[in-house]
C-alpha positions as CSV (number, residue, x, y, z in Angstrom):
1,X,-2.1,-30.3,-26.4
2,X,-5.0,-30.7,-24.3
3,X,-8.2,-32.4,-24.8
4,X,-10.6,-31.0,-27.0
5,X,-13.6,-30.0,-25.3
6,X,-17.6,-29.2,-26.2
7,X,-19.2,-27.0,-23.9
8,X,-23.0,-27.5,-24.0
9,X,-25.5,-24.4,-22.8
10,X,-29.3,-25.5,-22.1
11,X,-31.5,-24.7,-19.4
12,X,-33.5,-27.8,-20.2
13,X,-32.2,-30.4,-17.9
14,X,-33.6,-33.6,-20.2
15,X,-32.4,-32.1,-23.5
16,X,-29.0,-31.1,-21.9
17,X,-28.6,-34.7,-20.1
18,X,-30.1,-36.9,-23.5
19,X,-27.3,-34.3,-25.6
20,X,-24.5,-35.0,-23.5
21,X,-24.6,-38.7,-23.4
22,X,-25.4,-38.8,-27.2
23,X,-22.3,-37.0,-28.2
24,X,-20.1,-39.0,-25.7
25,X,-21.1,-41.7,-27.4
26,X,-19.2,-40.3,-30.3
27,X,-16.0,-40.2,-28.7
28,X,-16.6,-35.8,-27.6
29,X,-16.0,-34.8,-24.4
30,X,-18.8,-32.9,-23.0
31,X,-18.9,-30.3,-20.7
32,X,-22.7,-29.0,-20.2
33,X,-24.2,-25.9,-18.2
34,X,-27.7,-24.8,-17.1
35,X,-27.1,-21.3,-18.2
36,X,-23.7,-19.8,-19.5
37,X,-23.0,-17.6,-16.4
38,X,-19.1,-19.8,-16.2
39,X,-19.2,-20.4,-19.6
40,X,-17.1,-17.5,-20.2
41,X,-14.4,-18.3,-17.3
42,X,-13.2,-21.6,-19.7
43,X,-12.6,-19.6,-23.0
44,X,-10.5,-17.4,-24.3
45,X,-7.8,-17.5,-26.8
46,X,-6.2,-21.0,-25.5
47,X,-9.6,-22.5,-25.3
48,X,-9.2,-25.5,-27.5
49,X,-13.0,-26.5,-27.9
50,X,-16.4,-25.8,-29.2
51,X,-19.0,-23.8,-27.6
52,X,-22.8,-25.2,-28.6
53,X,-25.8,-23.1,-26.8
54,X,-29.4,-22.7,-27.3
55,X,-30.2,-19.1,-28.2
56,X,-33.6,-18.8,-25.9
57,X,-32.8,-18.9,-22.0
58,X,-33.3,-17.5,-19.3
59,X,-30.4,-14.4,-18.2
60,X,-27.9,-14.4,-20.8
61,X,-29.2,-15.9,-24.2
62,X,-27.3,-17.3,-27.2
63,X,-27.1,-14.4,-29.0
64,X,-25.9,-12.2,-26.0
65,X,-23.0,-15.3,-24.7
66,X,-22.2,-15.5,-29.1
67,X,-20.8,-11.9,-28.2
68,X,-19.2,-12.1,-25.3
69,X,-17.1,-14.5,-26.5
70,X,-16.5,-12.9,-29.6
71,X,-15.3,-10.2,-27.7
72,X,-12.9,-12.7,-26.0
73,X,-11.2,-14.6,-29.2
74,X,-13.7,-14.3,-32.3
75,X,-12.4,-17.4,-33.8
76,X,-14.2,-19.8,-31.2
77,X,-16.6,-21.9,-33.2
78,X,-20.0,-21.3,-31.3
79,X,-22.6,-23.5,-32.2
80,X,-26.2,-21.8,-31.3
81,X,-29.7,-24.7,-31.6
82,X,-32.8,-22.8,-32.4
83,X,-36.4,-23.8,-32.6
84,X,-38.6,-23.5,-35.3
85,X,-39.5,-20.1,-35.0
86,X,-35.5,-18.7,-34.6
87,X,-34.4,-19.2,-38.3
88,X,-34.4,-15.5,-39.0
89,X,-32.8,-15.4,-35.9
90,X,-30.4,-18.2,-36.3
91,X,-29.1,-16.3,-39.9
92,X,-28.4,-12.8,-37.7
93,X,-26.4,-15.0,-35.6
94,X,-24.4,-16.6,-38.7
95,X,-23.9,-12.6,-39.9
96,X,-22.5,-12.1,-36.8
97,X,-19.6,-14.5,-36.7
98,X,-21.4,-17.8,-35.0
99,X,-20.0,-21.1,-36.6
100,X,-23.1,-22.7,-37.2
101,X,-26.9,-22.9,-36.4
102,X,-29.1,-26.2,-35.7
103,X,-32.5,-25.8,-36.2
104,X,-34.8,-28.3,-33.8
105,X,-35.4,-31.4,-33.9
106,X,-32.1,-32.4,-34.7
107,X,-30.0,-35.9,-34.9
108,X,-27.0,-36.8,-32.9
109,X,-25.1,-37.5,-35.9
110,X,-26.2,-34.2,-37.4
111,X,-24.8,-32.5,-34.3
112,X,-21.6,-34.6,-33.6
113,X,-20.9,-34.1,-37.4
114,X,-21.1,-29.9,-37.3
115,X,-19.1,-30.4,-33.6
116,X,-16.4,-32.4,-34.8
117,X,-15.8,-30.0,-38.3
118,X,-15.8,-26.7,-36.0
119,X,-13.2,-28.9,-33.7
120,X,-11.2,-29.2,-36.5
121,X,-11.3,-25.5,-37.6
122,X,-10.2,-24.5,-33.9
123,X,-7.3,-27.1,-34.1
124,X,-6.3,-25.3,-37.5
125,X,-6.8,-21.4,-35.8
126,X,-4.6,-22.1,-33.0
127,X,-1.9,-24.0,-34.9
128,X,-1.7,-21.4,-37.3
129,X,-1.3,-18.6,-34.4
130,X,1.2,-21.0,-32.7
131,X,3.6,-21.2,-36.0
132,X,3.5,-17.5,-36.4
133,X,5.1,-17.0,-33.1
134,X,7.3,-19.3,-33.6
135,X,8.4,-17.5,-36.7
136,X,8.2,-14.6,-35.1
137,X,5.1,-13.3,-36.3
138,X,2.4,-11.3,-35.1
139,X,0.9,-13.4,-32.5
140,X,-2.1,-13.3,-29.9
141,X,-0.7,-11.2,-27.2
142,X,-0.1,-8.3,-29.8
143,X,-3.3,-8.9,-31.4
144,X,-5.1,-8.4,-28.0
145,X,-2.4,-5.4,-27.0
146,X,-0.9,-3.7,-30.4
147,X,1.3,-1.0,-30.6
148,X,4.6,-0.4,-31.4
149,X,6.3,2.3,-29.3
150,X,8.6,0.6,-26.7
151,X,6.5,0.9,-23.9
152,X,4.1,-1.9,-25.3
153,X,7.4,-4.3,-27.1
154,X,8.2,-3.9,-23.6
155,X,5.1,-5.0,-21.8
156,X,4.2,-7.5,-24.4
157,X,7.9,-9.0,-23.8
158,X,7.1,-9.4,-19.8
159,X,3.9,-10.7,-20.1
160,X,5.4,-13.8,-22.1
161,X,8.0,-13.8,-20.2
162,X,5.8,-14.0,-16.6
163,X,2.9,-16.1,-18.8
164,X,4.7,-19.2,-18.9
165,X,5.5,-19.5,-15.1
166,X,3.0,-20.0,-12.3
167,X,4.2,-16.4,-10.1
168,X,1.2,-14.5,-8.8
169,X,1.0,-11.4,-10.2
170,X,0.7,-7.8,-9.2
171,X,-0.4,-5.4,-12.6
172,X,-0.6,-2.1,-12.3
173,X,-2.4,0.9,-14.5
174,X,-4.9,3.8,-14.7
175,X,-8.5,3.1,-15.2
176,X,-9.0,1.7,-18.6
177,X,-5.3,0.9,-19.8
178,X,-6.1,-2.6,-20.5
179,X,-5.1,-4.3,-16.8
180,X,-8.0,-7.3,-17.4
181,X,-6.8,-7.5,-20.8
182,X,-3.2,-8.2,-19.7
183,X,-4.6,-10.8,-17.0
184,X,-6.4,-13.0,-19.5
185,X,-3.2,-12.9,-21.8
186,X,-1.1,-13.6,-18.8
187,X,-4.1,-16.9,-18.3
188,X,-4.4,-17.7,-21.7
189,X,-0.7,-17.9,-22.7
190,X,-0.2,-20.2,-19.4
191,X,-0.2,-24.1,-18.8
192,X,-3.8,-23.3,-16.8
193,X,-5.4,-21.9,-20.6
194,X,-8.2,-24.5,-19.9
195,X,-8.6,-24.0,-16.7
196,X,-11.3,-21.5,-14.9
197,X,-10.4,-17.7,-15.1
198,X,-12.8,-15.9,-12.6
199,X,-12.8,-12.6,-12.4
200,X,-13.6,-10.8,-8.8
201,X,-13.7,-7.2,-8.3
202,X,-13.1,-6.6,-4.8
203,X,-14.6,-2.8,-5.0
204,X,-17.9,-4.4,-5.8
205,X,-18.1,-7.9,-2.9
206,X,-21.0,-7.1,-0.9
207,X,-19.7,-6.3,2.7
208,X,-22.3,-9.0,4.7
209,X,-21.2,-11.7,2.0
210,X,-17.8,-10.9,1.0
211,X,-16.4,-14.3,2.5
212,X,-19.0,-16.4,1.4
213,X,-18.5,-15.4,-2.1
214,X,-14.8,-15.9,-2.0
215,X,-14.5,-19.3,0.4
216,X,-17.9,-20.5,0.7
217,X,-20.4,-21.9,3.2
218,X,-21.5,-25.5,4.8
219,X,-25.1,-25.8,5.1
220,X,-26.4,-23.7,8.7
221,X,-23.3,-21.5,8.8
222,X,-25.7,-18.9,9.0
223,X,-29.2,-18.2,8.3
224,X,-30.3,-18.4,4.9
225,X,-27.2,-20.9,4.2
226,X,-29.3,-23.6,3.4
227,X,-27.0,-25.8,1.4
228,X,-23.2,-25.8,1.0
229,X,-21.8,-23.7,-1.7
230,X,-18.5,-23.1,-3.2
231,X,-17.4,-19.7,-3.2
232,X,-14.8,-17.9,-6.3
233,X,-11.8,-19.7,-5.1
234,X,-12.8,-23.3,-5.0
235,X,-14.8,-22.8,-8.2
236,X,-11.1,-21.6,-9.7
237,X,-9.6,-24.9,-8.6
238,X,-6.9,-25.5,-11.4
239,X,-7.5,-21.8,-13.2
240,X,-6.7,-18.4,-12.5
241,X,-8.2,-16.0,-10.6
242,X,-8.3,-12.4,-10.8
243,X,-9.1,-9.7,-8.0
244,X,-9.6,-6.5,-9.9
245,X,-8.5,-3.3,-7.9
246,X,-7.6,-5.1,-4.5
247,X,-7.1,-1.9,-2.9
248,X,-10.7,-2.1,-2.2
249,X,-10.1,-5.2,-0.2
250,X,-11.3,-5.1,3.3
251,X,-8.4,-4.4,6.2
252,X,-10.1,-7.8,7.8
253,X,-9.9,-9.7,4.6
254,X,-6.5,-9.3,3.6
255,X,-5.3,-11.0,6.5
256,X,-7.8,-14.2,5.5
257,X,-6.4,-13.3,1.7
258,X,-2.8,-13.5,2.6
259,X,-3.4,-17.0,4.6
260,X,-4.6,-18.3,1.4
261,X,-1.6,-17.0,-0.8
262,X,0.7,-18.2,1.7
263,X,-0.4,-21.9,2.1
264,X,-2.7,-22.2,-1.2
265,X,-6.2,-23.7,1.5
266,X,-8.9,-22.5,2.2
267,X,-11.9,-23.0,5.1
268,X,-15.3,-22.5,3.7
269,X,-17.4,-20.6,6.3
270,X,-18.9,-23.2,8.9
271,X,-16.5,-25.9,8.5
272,X,-13.1,-26.6,10.1
273,X,-11.9,-28.4,7.2
274,X,-8.9,-26.6,5.4
275,X,-9.5,-27.5,1.3
276,X,-6.1,-27.4,-1.0
277,X,-6.6,-24.5,-3.4
278,X,-4.3,-25.0,-6.9
279,X,-4.9,-21.6,-8.5
280,X,-3.3,-18.6,-9.9
281,X,-3.6,-15.3,-8.9
282,X,-2.9,-12.1,-10.3
283,X,-4.4,-8.8,-8.7
284,X,-4.9,-5.4,-10.6
285,X,-4.6,-2.3,-8.8
286,X,-5.5,1.4,-10.3
287,X,-3.9,2.9,-7.0
288,X,0.0,3.1,-5.8
289,X,-0.3,0.2,-3.6
290,X,3.1,1.5,-1.2
291,X,1.2,4.0,-1.0
292,X,-1.8,2.6,0.7
293,X,0.8,0.8,3.0
294,X,2.1,3.5,4.2
295,X,-1.3,5.1,4.7
296,X,-2.4,1.7,6.9
297,X,-5.2,1.5,4.2
298,X,-3.6,-2.0,2.8
299,X,-1.4,-5.1,4.6
300,X,2.6,-4.2,3.5
301,X,2.9,-8.2,3.9
302,X,0.3,-8.6,1.6
303,X,1.1,-6.3,-0.5
304,X,5.5,-7.8,-0.9
305,X,3.6,-11.0,-1.0
306,X,1.9,-10.0,-4.2
307,X,4.7,-7.9,-5.6
308,X,7.0,-10.6,-6.3
309,X,6.1,-10.1,-10.5
310,X,4.4,-6.4,-11.0
311,X,3.2,-5.4,-15.0
312,X,3.4,-2.0,-15.4
313,X,0.2,-1.4,-18.1
314,X,1.1,2.0,-20.2
315,X,-1.6,4.7,-20.3
316,X,-2.7,5.9,-23.6
317,X,-0.4,9.5,-22.7
318,X,2.7,6.7,-22.2
319,X,2.0,5.7,-26.2
320,X,0.4,8.7,-27.7
321,X,2.2,7.2,-30.9
322,X,0.4,4.5,-31.3
323,X,-2.9,5.9,-30.6
324,X,-4.0,6.7,-34.6
325,X,-3.6,2.9,-35.2
326,X,-5.1,1.7,-32.2
327,X,-7.9,3.9,-33.0
328,X,-8.7,1.9,-36.5
329,X,-8.0,-1.6,-34.7
330,X,-10.5,-0.3,-32.7
331,X,-13.4,0.7,-35.0
332,X,-12.7,-2.0,-37.2
333,X,-13.4,-4.3,-34.6
334,X,-17.0,-2.1,-33.4
335,X,-17.9,-2.4,-37.1
336,X,-17.8,-6.4,-37.2
337,X,-19.8,-6.1,-33.5
338,X,-22.2,-4.3,-34.7
339,X,-22.4,-5.8,-38.5
340,X,-22.0,-2.4,-40.7
341,X,-19.3,-2.4,-43.0
342,X,-16.3,-1.7,-42.6
343,X,-15.5,2.5,-42.4
344,X,-13.4,4.7,-43.8
345,X,-11.8,6.7,-41.3
346,X,-10.8,10.4,-42.5
347,X,-7.5,11.3,-42.2
348,X,-8.6,14.4,-40.4
349,X,-10.6,12.5,-38.0
350,X,-7.7,10.2,-37.1
351,X,-5.5,13.2,-36.6
352,X,-8.0,15.2,-33.8
353,X,-8.0,11.5,-32.2
354,X,-4.1,11.5,-31.6
355,X,-3.9,15.2,-30.2
356,X,-6.8,14.7,-27.4
357,X,-6.0,13.5,-24.1
358,X,-7.9,10.2,-23.1
359,X,-7.7,10.3,-19.3
360,X,-10.4,6.9,-20.1
361,X,-7.3,5.4,-22.0
362,X,-8.1,2.3,-24.1
363,X,-11.8,1.8,-22.7
364,X,-12.7,5.5,-23.8
365,X,-10.6,5.4,-27.2
366,X,-12.9,2.2,-27.8
367,X,-16.0,3.8,-26.8
368,X,-15.3,6.9,-28.8
369,X,-14.8,4.5,-31.7
370,X,-18.0,2.2,-31.5
371,X,-20.0,6.0,-31.5
372,X,-17.7,7.1,-34.9
373,X,-19.7,3.4,-36.0
374,X,-22.9,3.7,-35.0
375,X,-23.1,7.3,-36.5
376,X,-23.4,9.1,-33.0
377,X,-20.5,11.7,-33.2
378,X,-20.8,15.3,-35.0
379,X,-18.5,15.4,-37.5
380,X,-14.9,16.5,-37.3
381,X,-14.8,20.5,-35.9
382,X,-18.3,20.2,-34.8
383,X,-17.5,18.5,-31.2
384,X,-17.7,21.2,-28.3
385,X,-14.2,19.6,-27.5
386,X,-11.5,21.2,-25.0
387,X,-9.6,22.5,-27.8
388,X,-12.5,24.9,-28.6
389,X,-11.7,28.1,-26.4
390,X,-14.0,30.2,-28.0
391,X,-17.6,29.9,-28.3
392,X,-21.0,30.8,-26.5
393,X,-22.1,28.8,-22.9
394,X,-25.1,27.8,-24.5
395,X,-23.1,25.9,-27.7
396,X,-20.8,23.9,-25.1
397,X,-23.8,22.6,-23.0
398,X,-25.3,21.8,-26.0
399,X,-22.8,19.7,-27.3
400,X,-22.0,18.5,-24.0
401,X,-25.0,17.3,-23.4
402,X,-25.2,15.8,-27.2
403,X,-21.9,13.8,-26.7
404,X,-23.3,12.4,-23.6
405,X,-26.4,10.9,-24.7
406,X,-24.3,9.4,-28.1
407,X,-22.1,7.6,-25.2
408,X,-25.2,6.2,-23.1
409,X,-26.9,5.0,-26.0
410,X,-23.2,3.2,-27.4
411,X,-22.7,2.1,-24.1
412,X,-25.6,-0.2,-24.0
413,X,-25.4,-1.4,-27.9
414,X,-28.7,0.7,-29.0
415,X,-31.0,-0.3,-26.1
416,X,-32.6,3.0,-25.1
417,X,-34.4,2.1,-21.6
418,X,-31.0,1.9,-20.3
419,X,-30.2,5.3,-21.6
420,X,-33.4,7.1,-19.6
421,X,-33.3,5.4,-17.0
422,X,-29.3,5.9,-16.2
423,X,-29.5,9.6,-17.2
424,X,-32.9,10.3,-14.8
425,X,-35.0,11.3,-17.9
426,X,-38.0,10.0,-19.5
427,X,-38.5,8.1,-22.5
428,X,-39.8,11.2,-24.3
429,X,-37.6,13.8,-23.0
430,X,-34.8,11.4,-24.6
431,X,-36.6,11.0,-27.9
432,X,-36.6,14.8,-28.7
433,X,-32.9,15.1,-27.7
434,X,-32.0,12.4,-30.3
435,X,-34.5,14.6,-32.5
436,X,-33.1,17.8,-31.5
437,X,-28.9,16.8,-31.6
438,X,-29.7,14.7,-34.8
439,X,-29.4,11.2,-33.3
440,X,-31.3,9.1,-35.1
441,X,-32.2,6.3,-33.6
442,X,-32.5,4.8,-37.5
443,X,-29.3,4.3,-37.4
444,X,-29.4,1.9,-34.5
445,X,-30.4,-0.4,-36.3
446,X,-33.7,-2.2,-36.4
447,X,-34.0,-5.0,-34.2
448,X,-32.9,-2.1,-31.5
449,X,-35.7,0.2,-32.4
450,X,-37.7,-2.9,-31.7
451,X,-35.9,-3.9,-28.5
452,X,-37.3,-0.4,-27.0
453,X,-40.7,-0.6,-28.4
454,X,-41.5,-3.6,-26.9
455,X,-39.7,-1.8,-23.4
456,X,-41.6,0.9,-23.9
């Protein structure tokens, strides 16, 4: 078993340093962070440790970090540190799944005691998972990629087989089918599970900084490069690097990446020295890379180098029989995420869900589950969906507008400011339309209402 670790997140350097030194005196292995940016890269189903985080920090705060960690693995213990006036917020965090909270000031003995109990609990969780897997019971891979259809059984078998190796892997699948979930699963069941998992969106890399972002640079390599900087490849040493939508990688960069794949070395911008790179590469694509090769947009040698181990993620259309059970699981997860009671989903709703087409796949199905839990979806028979052939144009436009607004509200977790900004309407117009379509903001929870009032 790997060494148990404590990931300590606090924006105050002095507190961070003193807490880490005290915990190390108690025999704990501590890794410190000034913000939450890189913590998620080190957590996942295989993480054998505990996260300790201050609640109030610039950027990603402790509550947001808690939610994101729970999305990766709800059984990772997260201990939140609060100021004197934050006890109510800490109690809310406990309801949302935090392991414990400590109010400042606290003694190192108290913190170490809470951490040790959390580590014991985490060890027990991981051991139970291993025993269940040995006994042939539902394991981590099946929990994250559920389904009884043959294509899902085959997918899980292939993930377990490839995950146990160190092979670079290409994952093919439609938008929203779960390619990143598969990549995470490959990482978490590998020997690299306790090392970083770095996700890079190839379509979102800025053209003028793309090489610096990936390879890093030395001081003076270009105007504005005042100090040396690790790139994402180097930051992921020992772990897994996910290249999301690799088909979007510029052709000139593909040649440099091919060298990295073949030789496992990188050269920072402004340097002539090579740096060894111990990583596993996993790439995803929603497009047919063979067609991209034929069109001259993707290098053939890079495609064949990546295409050694390939995983095809089925769309929901290929596993339609799984949709009802998958939807019910997503509803349970949404209820836990939003702090709502378990919802009893009527049979007519699951029947309608199973008959619909889902071009956005699991991502679209998850959004539908979120809307149902938040009370943002119309009742069955009032959806104005594609199967309702009749009806006035005005009714169909209204139904589309209502579902669009409801989807945006769910996508932004109930915060209204990003909703009216993304829709290009005023706050007053959004409130009027919510009233018109029965999107009662009381359903969003008082914390979101207060947040929006402050933002306004």
